N, C-alpha and C positions, 0 to 999 in steps of 0.2 A: 482579515479571514479569508480573501482569495489566495494571499500567499498559504494558509494550510490546506485550501482545497486543492490549489495546485500540487503541492507538493505531496498529499497523497492518492494525487490522479499520478503525478509521476513515476512516484515510487513503486506502484503498482504496476505500470507500464516499463518499467526499467525491468522490475521482475520478470514480466510474461515474456520481452525479448531475450532475456538472460535464458531463460524455461525453452523457448522454443527456437533459438538460433545457436546457441552454445551447450545446448546439452547439461545445463546447469542441473544439476536434483533440486526435486523443490520437496522436501520433509514437512513431515507434519509441524515440528518445530517452528520451523521457515513461513508454514503457510498459516500459523496463530498468527503469530510477530508480527505477518501482514493484516492478519485483520484487524488485530487490538491497534494496529496504527487508522485504519479505514475508521474501524469506531470508533478511536480520540477525534478524526478531522470531523466525524458526522455531531459528535457530543459539542466539539466550537461553532458546528455551524447552526447547531438549535439553541444553544444558550444564548439568550441575551443579555 
């Protein structure tokens, strides 16, 4: 379970660093994909 949480957080942080430091574009498609991954992590966390 912890692996899923850290994977989701790592993905979000890497994305934010890419946007902030390397002027990478953040399209609607990329934002939606990241949100789906985060929702998946929440789903894994809530499921027992």
